[in-house]
N, C-alpha and C positions, 0 to 999 in steps of 0.2 A: 815549794807551799803547799800545803795540804790537798789543794786542787789537783796537782800533778799525780799524787797518791790514788785519786779516784779515777784517774784517767782522764778528768776534764780538760787537763793541759796536756795536749797533744804531743807536743814538741819537748822532751828533755831538754834542748838546747835552748827553749823558750825560757830557761829559769836561770842560765848562764849568761850573766849580761857583760862580762867584761873577764877575758884572759891577761895573763902578764905581759904578753906578746903585743896586745892591743894598746895596753895601758902604756908601754914603752914605746910602741911607734906614732901614736896619735898624741903623748902628752910627755913623754920624756921623763918618765918614773920609772925607777928601779923597785919593781916587784920582785919580792924573794919568798915564794911558797915554800913549804917545809924546811922553813928557818924560824926556830921558835926562842923567842925573847925570855930569857932566864931571869935576868934580874936588871934593875936600875941602878945606876950610881948618880944621885942627884947631887953630890959636890962636884964630881969631875964631869958632869953631864956626859955619861956614856951607859950605853946599854949592851948586856952581855949576851950574845947570841950562838945557838947552836945550829948548826947545819943538820937537821935530821937525815940526809942522805947519805952525807958521808960522816957523820960523827965530829966534825970538824968544829970548833969553838970560836969564835972572834968577838972583837969590840967595837962597836960603832958610835961614834960622838954625833951628839945633837946640839944644836942652839934653843930650839923649841922641839916640844915631844907633843905627842897626841896618844892617847889610850882609849883603844875602839874594843876592848877585848869581849866585849857582849855578855853573854848569859849562857846558862846551860840547863837543861830541863830538870826538873825537881823529881825524884826518885826515892821518896821518903821510905823507911825501914819496915815495911807493911810485911808479915810472914808471905813468903811464896812469891816476891817481886822480883827474884832472880830469874823466873822462868823465860827461857827464850820467846814465847808467844807474846809476852810483854814486851811493847815497844813504845819508844819515845818518837817524835819527828820534830828534827831540828836541822838537818843537813841534807844535801841531796844524796848521800850513800842512805840516809834513814830511810828518803823516800824510795829508792832502788830497792832497798830489802823490805817495805812495807809493799810496794808492787808486785815484787816477785813472789811473796808470800800468798798475794792474792790471786795472782795470775797463774802459777803453778803450782800453788798448796791444794787446790780444790777447796779453800776457803768460803763456807756459806754463812757463817754468823762473827760479829764483831760486836765487842763492847768496848765503848768510848767513855774514859774516865775524865770528867771534867769539861763544863759548859762555857768555857770561855771563846776567843777567837778561833785557836786551832781546833778544840775540841768542836766547834759547830761545824766547820768548815771539814772536818776529819767525818763526822757523822753523814753530813750532805753527799759528800763524793764516795764515800763506802755504800751508802745508800743509793747512789746513780751507778756504781759499778755493780748492782744486784746483790749485794749481801742482806742480810738479816740482821740490823745494827740496833742497839740498846746504847742511850744515851745515861750517865750516872752522874748525878751532881750534889755534892754534900750539903750545900746553899738550897734555899727555897725556891731559887730563880736561876736560870742561866742568865749569862751576860751580865754579870755584877754592876758594872758602870751604869747600866738601865735602871730605871725606876721601876718597883716591882710590879706595877699595874702595866707599863711599857713589854716586861719580858711575858706577861702574858700571851701578848700576840704571838711572840718566838714558841712558848709553849703550845699553844694551838697549831701553830703551823709545824711543828715536830711532829706532832702526834696525827695529824692529818695526811701526813706523809707517811705514815706508817712505822715511823722509828718510835722504839719503846722508851718512854722517857721517866728517870726515876728519881725524882727529887727528895732535898731533904734526909739524905740517906749515903753516908760515907763507906768507904771499903774497910771491912774488918781484916780479911785475908784473902791469898789466892790459893789455888791448890790445881796444879797442871799433872795431870794423869798420864800424858804424853800424847794424846791427842787431841786435848782442850783444856781450857782453864776454867775452872768453877770459881766464880767471884762470888764473895760471902760479904753482905752488906751488913751494916751496924745494927738494922732491924732482925737480922735473920734471913732476909731472902736471898737466894742464890739464882744468879745468873751465869749461864755457861755460852762460852765462845771459843773460837779455835786462833781467835786474834784479840789483843787486849790494844789498845792505844791510851796511853797514858797522857794526859795533858793537863797537868794540875796546877801549872804555875813554871816560874823559872826564878835561878840564884843568880846573883851577879858574879861575872868571873872578875874579881877584883884583886887575887892573891897577889900581882906583881905591884900593885897601887900599894898596899897594905905592907908589904914587906919594905917598901921604898919610905915608908913613915909618912905617905899621904893620908889626909884626914877621910875616913869613911864613916858612914851612920851604922846603927846598930845592925843592920841587914846585908852590909858589906855594900853598900853603894858608895861609890867615890862622891864626896862632896864639891859641888861646883859651883860657880856665882854664875850671874847672867851674862858673861862673856864666855863661859864654858871652861874658865881657868879652874883648877885645883886650887889645894893649897899651896902649892908652888907656883910662882907665876910664869915659869918656863913651861909648865907640864898643861896641859888641857886633857880633857876627858869627854866622851861623848857616846851616846846610845844605851845599850840596856844595863850598861855597868854603873851608870851614874845615878845622884840624886839631884833633882833640880826644883824649881820653885813654880808651884801649880799657877798658870796663868791667870786663874779667875779666884780662888780662895786666897791666893799668895801664902799657901802654907808648902811645907818640903814635902816632897814627892817621888817617886820612881815609876814612869810610866814606859815600860818595855816594850815599844811597839816601833813598826818601822818607820812611820812617818815623821813622829818627835826625832828619832834618831837622825834621819836625813834632815832635818831643819838643824839639829844640833850641829852636826858636821858642817854645814854651809854656815853658821854663827862662828865657829871656831876656825874656819878659814878664811872668814872677813876679817877676824882680827889678827890671825897670824900675817895677814897681807898688809897690815896697817890701818884697817879699818876700827869703827868702834861699834 
């Protein structure tokens, strides 16, 4: 979580909710880490798997399959984005790397690009860690799901806490001089920092589903029904990779957040166990 990046979450172990050993001992579930599924054969009802530790490949059969491949952070082709000082936050190793830079790199200034959930949490926690923080958002407000008027309360709070806020201004390019990154915005404004956190959105990791011929939307989201079934009745999909129906507006949407993913997992499990 972003809070760990700024040391608000003190214990790294608090982020690690379950291990393969605990899953085996408590639930008799065979968890295979460092094993990558490379393809799905829907007709044979098998998946091809590669053991990344040994290089061995094998086939595993299924009656029902759940795809929960998640998403990955967007890194658009902005000039200079390959700099080592420009980081995304997605995994515990990502967090470890950012913490090491802050703790050991003598970093005093940070730029956070993107004012969504992760961007705001990172800005807050880097500020708590003692850094001078700038938050850059291309839209005219942070937290896009909120009404514009409600977002003003957040803008006020961000500024009152000493975080510099740049709105309605996207990134044009980055330039790393070896000790810092200069972020040039569309307006020509330049902001310099030793660490840049990129949190501008995610892309669904649906390559397996697409290669297997499952229906996906134009953004790559795996299309599911209200039982979390895909276009193949033996395959379910949950989490950041899927398209669902908006409960209020009844439109098709994607909501890549932990809460909905958790509930989707429960729905899929209920149906797999014979419920409706």
